[in-house]
C-alpha positions in Angstrom: 0.3 0.1 -0.2 3.0 2.2 0.7 4.2 1.3 -3.0 0.9 2.4 -4.6 0.7 5.9 -2.4 3.8 7.1 -3.8 3.3 6.2 -6.8 -0.1 8.4 -6.6 1.6 11.4 -5.2 4.5 10.9 -8.4 1.8 10.4 -11.6 -1.3 11.6 -12.4 -4.0 8.8 -12.0 -6.7 8.8 -14.4 -10.2 7.3 -13.3 -12.1 5.1 -16.0 -14.9 6.5 -17.0 -17.6 5.0 -19.8 -15.7 7.6 -22.7 -12.1 6.0 -22.2 -14.4 2.4 -22.3 -15.9 3.4 -25.8 -13.1 4.8 -26.9 -11.4 1.7 -26.6 -13.9 -0.4 -27.9 -13.8 1.9 -31.3 -9.2 1.4 -30.7 -10.4 -2.8 -31.0 -12.3 -1.7 -33.8 -9.8 0.5 -35.7 -6.9 -0.4 -35.1 -6.8 -4.4 -34.2 -5.9 -3.3 -30.6 -6.3 -6.0 -27.2 -9.1 -4.2 -25.6 -7.0 -3.5 -22.1 -4.1 -2.1 -24.2 -7.1 -0.5 -25.6 -8.4 1.3 -22.2 -4.8 2.5 -21.9 -4.7 4.6 -24.9 -8.0 5.8 -24.8 -7.2 6.5 -21.4 -4.0 8.7 -22.5 -5.7 10.0 -25.7 -8.9 11.2 -23.7 -6.6 12.5 -20.9 -3.6 14.8 -23.1 -1.1 12.3 -22.5 1.3 12.1 -25.1 3.4 9.2 -24.9 2.9 5.7 -22.6 6.4 3.2 -21.9 4.8 0.0 -22.4 6.6 -2.9 -24.0 3.2 -4.5 -25.0 2.8 -1.5 -28.2 4.8 -1.9 -31.6 7.0 0.9 -29.9 7.2 3.7 -32.0 3.9 3.4 -33.0 1.7 6.9 -33.2 -2.4 6.4 -32.5 -4.1 10.1 -32.8 -1.3 11.8 -31.1 -0.7 9.0 -28.9 2.9 8.1 -28.9 4.3 4.2 -27.9 7.8 4.0 -26.5 9.3 0.3 -25.1 11.5 1.2 -22.6 12.9 -2.2 -22.5 14.3 -1.6 -26.5 18.2 -1.6 -26.8 18.1 1.3 -28.2 16.0 3.4 -25.7 17.1 6.8 -24.3 15.6 8.4 -20.9 16.3 11.8 -22.9 14.0 10.9 -26.3 11.5 11.1 -23.7 12.1 15.2 -22.7 
């Protein structure tokens, strides 16, 4: 619980909303994303998050303004985020 509390002070936590669910379903249909990946994308897009760090997406891919970067890729450099 302490770790969760620390993370919540470092990063914003967005609530799941009906609009996110609808956008996620659209991403499944339009971009063939897995549903929970689509939920991450929809949450980022609707909350103005431009970069998602994840090993589950194609690194470098951008969907409607949200770019996916794999922080475990050999060519990942933290400086690319700034």
